[in-house]
C-alpha positions as CSV (number, residue, x, y, z in Angstrom):
1,X,174.4,113.8,-68.0
2,X,173.8,116.7,-70.3
3,X,170.0,116.9,-69.9
4,X,168.1,115.6,-66.9
5,X,165.6,112.9,-68.2
6,X,161.9,113.0,-67.5
7,X,162.0,109.2,-67.0
8,X,164.8,106.8,-65.9
9,X,164.1,103.2,-67.0
10,X,166.0,100.8,-64.8
11,X,166.4,97.1,-65.5
12,X,167.1,94.5,-68.2
13,X,168.1,95.0,-71.8
14,X,168.3,91.7,-73.7
15,X,167.7,89.7,-76.9
16,X,164.3,88.2,-77.5
17,X,165.0,85.2,-79.7
18,X,161.7,84.7,-81.5
19,X,161.1,81.2,-82.7
20,X,159.2,80.5,-85.9
21,X,155.4,80.6,-85.3
22,X,154.4,77.4,-83.7
23,X,158.0,76.3,-83.3
24,X,160.6,76.0,-80.6
25,X,163.2,78.8,-80.6
26,X,165.8,76.5,-78.9
27,X,165.9,74.1,-81.9
28,X,163.8,75.3,-84.8
29,X,164.9,77.7,-87.5
30,X,164.7,80.4,-88.5
31,X,164.9,82.4,-85.3
32,X,164.5,86.2,-85.2
33,X,166.7,87.9,-82.7
34,X,165.3,91.3,-81.5
35,X,166.6,93.8,-79.0
36,X,164.2,93.9,-76.1
37,X,163.8,93.8,-72.3
38,X,160.9,95.7,-70.8
39,X,162.8,98.7,-69.4
40,X,164.9,99.0,-72.6
41,X,161.6,98.8,-74.6
42,X,160.0,101.5,-72.6
43,X,163.1,103.7,-72.8
44,X,163.2,103.4,-76.6
45,X,159.4,103.9,-76.8
46,X,159.6,107.1,-74.8
47,X,162.5,108.4,-76.9
48,X,160.6,107.8,-80.1
49,X,157.6,109.6,-78.7
50,X,159.8,112.5,-77.7
51,X,160.2,112.2,-74.0
52,X,163.8,112.7,-72.6
53,X,164.7,109.4,-71.1
54,X,167.7,107.6,-69.6
55,X,168.4,103.8,-69.5
56,X,170.0,102.3,-66.4
57,X,171.1,98.7,-66.7
58,X,174.0,96.4,-67.3
59,X,175.1,94.6,-70.5
60,X,177.9,92.4,-71.5
61,X,181.0,93.5,-73.4
62,X,179.7,91.7,-76.4
63,X,177.9,92.2,-79.7
64,X,174.5,92.5,-78.0
65,X,175.8,95.2,-75.8
66,X,177.3,97.1,-78.8
67,X,173.9,96.7,-80.6
68,X,172.2,98.4,-77.7
69,X,174.7,101.2,-77.5
70,X,174.0,101.9,-81.2
71,X,170.3,101.6,-80.7
72,X,170.2,104.0,-77.7
73,X,172.4,106.5,-79.6
74,X,170.1,106.3,-82.6
75,X,166.9,106.8,-80.5
76,X,168.5,109.5,-78.3
77,X,168.3,107.5,-75.0
78,X,170.8,108.8,-72.4
79,X,173.3,106.1,-71.5
80,X,175.4,107.6,-68.7
81,X,173.9,105.0,-66.3
82,X,174.6,102.0,-68.6
83,X,177.1,99.6,-67.2
84,X,179.2,97.1,-69.1
85,X,180.3,93.7,-67.8
86,X,183.5,92.0,-69.1
87,X,182.8,88.7,-67.4
88,X,179.1,88.0,-68.0
89,X,177.2,88.0,-71.3
90,X,174.1,89.9,-72.3
91,X,171.0,87.7,-71.8
92,X,169.2,85.9,-74.6
93,X,165.5,85.0,-73.9
94,X,163.9,82.2,-75.9
95,X,160.4,83.3,-77.0
96,X,158.0,80.7,-78.3
97,X,155.4,82.3,-80.6
98,X,152.0,80.8,-81.4
99,X,150.6,81.0,-84.9
100,X,148.4,84.0,-83.8
101,X,151.4,86.0,-82.5
102,X,151.0,85.4,-78.8
103,X,154.3,84.6,-77.0
104,X,155.7,82.7,-74.1
105,X,159.1,83.1,-72.5
106,X,160.6,79.6,-72.1
107,X,164.2,79.9,-71.1
108,X,167.6,81.5,-71.9
109,X,170.7,81.1,-74.1
110,X,174.2,82.5,-73.8
111,X,175.1,81.8,-70.2
112,X,178.6,80.4,-69.9
113,X,178.3,79.7,-66.2
114,X,178.8,83.1,-64.6
115,X,175.2,84.2,-65.1
116,X,174.1,87.2,-67.1
117,X,175.2,90.8,-67.0
118,X,171.9,92.2,-65.9
119,X,172.0,90.0,-62.8
120,X,175.2,91.9,-61.7
121,X,173.8,95.4,-61.9
122,X,175.8,97.6,-59.5
123,X,174.4,100.6,-57.4
124,X,173.7,103.7,-59.4
125,X,173.6,107.4,-58.7
126,X,170.3,108.6,-60.2
127,X,169.8,112.0,-61.7
128,X,166.7,114.1,-60.8
129,X,163.7,112.8,-62.8
130,X,159.9,112.8,-62.8
131,X,159.7,109.0,-62.9
132,X,161.8,106.0,-62.2
133,X,160.3,103.1,-64.2
134,X,161.1,99.7,-62.8
135,X,160.0,96.1,-63.0
136,X,160.2,93.1,-60.8
137,X,162.9,91.1,-62.7
138,X,166.0,92.6,-61.1
139,X,164.7,91.2,-57.8
140,X,165.3,87.7,-59.0
141,X,169.1,88.0,-58.4
142,X,170.7,89.2,-55.2
143,X,173.1,91.8,-56.7
144,X,170.6,93.4,-59.1
145,X,167.9,93.3,-56.4
146,X,170.2,95.3,-54.1
147,X,170.9,97.8,-56.8
148,X,167.2,98.2,-57.6
149,X,166.1,98.7,-54.0
150,X,168.9,101.2,-53.6
151,X,167.7,103.1,-56.6
152,X,164.1,103.1,-55.2
153,X,165.4,104.6,-52.0
154,X,167.3,107.3,-53.9
155,X,164.3,108.1,-56.0
156,X,162.1,108.5,-52.9
157,X,164.6,110.9,-51.3
158,X,164.8,113.0,-54.5
159,X,161.1,113.2,-55.0
160,X,161.1,111.0,-58.1
161,X,157.9,109.0,-58.5
162,X,158.1,105.2,-58.9
163,X,156.3,103.6,-61.9
164,X,156.2,99.8,-61.5
165,X,155.4,97.5,-64.3
166,X,155.2,94.1,-62.4
167,X,156.2,92.1,-65.6
168,X,156.2,88.8,-63.8
169,X,158.4,86.2,-65.7
170,X,158.8,83.0,-63.6
171,X,161.7,81.7,-65.8
172,X,163.9,84.6,-64.5
173,X,163.4,83.4,-61.0
174,X,163.8,79.7,-61.8
175,X,164.8,78.7,-65.3
176,X,163.1,75.3,-64.8
177,X,159.7,76.7,-63.8
178,X,156.5,76.6,-65.8
179,X,156.4,79.8,-67.9
180,X,152.7,80.1,-67.0
181,X,153.2,79.8,-63.2
182,X,152.4,82.6,-60.8
183,X,154.7,84.1,-58.2
184,X,155.5,82.0,-55.1
185,X,154.9,83.4,-51.7
186,X,158.6,84.2,-51.4
187,X,158.6,86.1,-54.7
188,X,155.5,88.0,-53.7
189,X,157.1,89.0,-50.4
190,X,160.2,90.2,-52.3
191,X,158.0,92.3,-54.6
192,X,155.9,93.8,-51.8
193,X,158.2,96.7,-51.0
194,X,157.9,97.9,-54.6
195,X,154.2,97.6,-54.6
196,X,154.0,99.6,-51.3
197,X,156.1,102.5,-52.7
198,X,155.0,102.9,-56.4
199,X,153.0,105.9,-57.4
200,X,151.9,104.1,-60.6
201,X,151.4,100.3,-60.9
202,X,150.7,98.5,-64.2
203,X,149.7,94.9,-64.1
204,X,148.4,92.3,-66.5
205,X,145.1,90.8,-65.3
206,X,146.7,87.6,-64.2
207,X,149.3,89.4,-62.2
208,X,146.6,91.4,-60.5
209,X,144.8,88.2,-59.6
210,X,148.0,86.6,-58.3
211,X,149.1,89.5,-56.2
212,X,145.7,91.0,-55.1
213,X,143.0,88.4,-55.7
214,X,141.3,91.1,-57.8
215,X,141.6,92.7,-61.2
216,X,139.7,95.8,-60.1
217,X,142.2,98.7,-60.2
218,X,140.1,100.6,-57.6
219,X,140.3,97.7,-55.2
220,X,144.0,97.4,-55.7
221,X,144.5,101.1,-55.1
222,X,142.6,100.8,-51.8
223,X,144.7,97.7,-50.8
224,X,147.9,99.7,-50.8
225,X,149.0,102.3,-48.2
226,X,150.1,105.0,-50.7
227,X,146.9,104.7,-52.8
228,X,148.7,104.5,-56.1
229,X,147.4,105.0,-59.6
230,X,146.7,101.5,-61.1
231,X,146.3,100.2,-64.6
232,X,145.2,96.6,-65.4
233,X,145.7,95.3,-68.9
234,X,144.2,92.2,-70.4
235,X,145.5,91.5,-73.9
236,X,142.7,92.3,-76.4
237,X,140.2,92.8,-73.6
238,X,139.5,96.4,-72.2
239,X,142.1,98.1,-70.1
240,X,140.8,99.0,-66.6
241,X,142.3,102.0,-64.8
242,X,142.1,104.1,-61.7
243,X,144.0,107.3,-62.2
244,X,143.8,110.4,-59.9
245,X,141.0,108.5,-58.1
246,X,139.0,108.4,-61.4
247,X,138.1,105.0,-62.8
248,X,137.3,103.8,-66.3
249,X,137.7,101.2,-69.1
250,X,139.3,101.6,-72.5
251,X,138.5,99.1,-75.3
252,X,141.7,97.6,-76.8
253,X,142.3,98.9,-80.3
254,X,142.5,96.3,-83.1
255,X,146.0,96.5,-84.6
256,X,146.1,97.0,-88.4
257,X,148.0,93.7,-88.5
258,X,149.3,91.3,-85.8
259,X,152.8,90.0,-86.4
260,X,154.1,89.7,-82.8
261,X,152.7,90.9,-79.5
262,X,156.1,91.2,-77.8
263,X,156.5,94.6,-76.4
264,X,152.9,95.8,-76.7
265,X,152.6,96.3,-72.9
266,X,155.9,98.2,-72.9
267,X,154.7,100.5,-75.7
268,X,151.6,101.0,-73.6
269,X,153.7,102.0,-70.6
270,X,155.8,104.4,-72.7
271,X,152.6,106.0,-74.1
272,X,151.1,106.4,-70.7
273,X,154.1,108.1,-69.2
274,X,154.6,110.3,-72.3
275,X,151.0,111.6,-72.0
276,X,150.9,111.8,-68.2
277,X,150.0,115.5,-68.2
278,X,146.8,114.8,-70.2
279,X,143.4,113.9,-68.6
280,X,143.3,110.2,-67.4
281,X,141.1,108.9,-70.2
282,X,143.3,110.6,-72.8
283,X,146.5,109.1,-71.3
284,X,145.0,105.6,-71.5
285,X,143.7,106.0,-75.0
286,X,147.1,107.2,-76.3
287,X,148.8,104.4,-74.5
288,X,146.4,101.8,-75.9
289,X,147.1,103.1,-79.4
290,X,150.9,102.7,-78.8
291,X,150.4,99.1,-77.7
292,X,148.3,98.3,-80.7
293,X,150.7,99.7,-83.2
294,X,153.7,97.7,-81.9
295,X,151.9,94.5,-82.7
296,X,152.3,95.3,-86.4
297,X,156.0,94.4,-86.5
298,X,158.5,91.9,-85.1
299,X,160.1,92.6,-81.7
300,X,159.3,95.1,-79.0
301,X,161.4,98.1,-80.3
302,X,161.5,98.3,-84.1
303,X,157.7,98.9,-84.6
304,X,157.4,101.5,-81.9
305,X,155.4,104.5,-83.2
306,X,156.2,108.2,-83.2
307,X,153.7,110.6,-81.6
308,X,152.6,111.7,-85.1
309,X,151.9,108.0,-86.0
310,X,149.8,107.5,-82.9
311,X,147.8,110.7,-83.6
312,X,147.1,109.5,-87.2
313,X,146.0,106.1,-85.9
314,X,143.7,107.7,-83.2
315,X,142.2,110.0,-85.9
316,X,141.3,106.9,-87.9
317,X,139.7,105.0,-85.1
318,X,137.8,107.9,-83.5
C-alpha cells in the first residue's frame, strides 16, 4: 500500500437497484442500478472530500466488480484490501422508492445458490490507520463475521479507532424478514461486541431505540463501558450528538432538491470523519451538509460532494 490511509472502510460493496418511484424493483421498469453499499459509499465520499481512504471488502469476478474497480480508481480509493471471488457474484439489493424519495430495502437479486461475494470475506491484514469504519452487515454471515471481528481485533492492537455505523438491514440477516423489523435478541447479541469497542457510534433514531431504548446520545454513551462518541440521526429531524463529552443538536439542512435519499447517512459519516479535527459542532454541521447534498441525485455515490461544494452550500445556508 503506497500511502497509509486515514480511514479503512470495511464491508459491502453492491448494486442498489432502484425501482421506479412507487413501483417494485423486482418487476417494474425502468430500474436504475447504482453502485452502493454503506462502506463503499463512505470510502468514495471520503475520497471525494480529500481524505486518504482504503476499501476492504469482497466482490465477484463480474461486471459489478469491474465497475467498482473502475470507480475506486477514479475516486482514488486504495484497493489493496479488495478481494475478488470467482464463485460468488456481487450482491444486488432491490430498493423500493416512495414518490417522495424515501427508500426501503426489500430483497436481493443475482444469487445463483452459492451466496454473495461479500458473505465470503476472508481475514485481512490491516494497515495502520486513524479509523476503521465498519457496519453490522458482515455479522449476518459466518465467514464475513469472522473476518470483521478479526479486523476489529487487529485495529485495537494497532491503536486504530473503530467507527461503527450500525446500519441495521433485516433482509441481510433473513431475506424473508419484514424490511421494517428491528433486530432480534440474537442479532443484538452478535452486534454487542462491536458496540462495546467502538470509539464512535452512529445510529438512526430507530436503531438507537431498538438497541438502547433511548435516542439520547448522552444516555447511550453512558450505557457503554468505553464511553464512545455517539451520533443519532433522524431523517429530516435534527441530528443529536455527544462528542468529546459535549452534547448538541443540528437541524437537518433542506436539500436543494430531493431525488433519492439513498446514501445520505453514508455521506454524513464521510463528512464527519473528514472533519474530525474540527470542533464538535463544526464536524456535525459539515456532515449534515454532505448528507443533504447527496439527496439531490440518484444513488449513494454519484451525487457525493467535494469539500468546496460543501463549503459553498454552508455559505448559502448560514
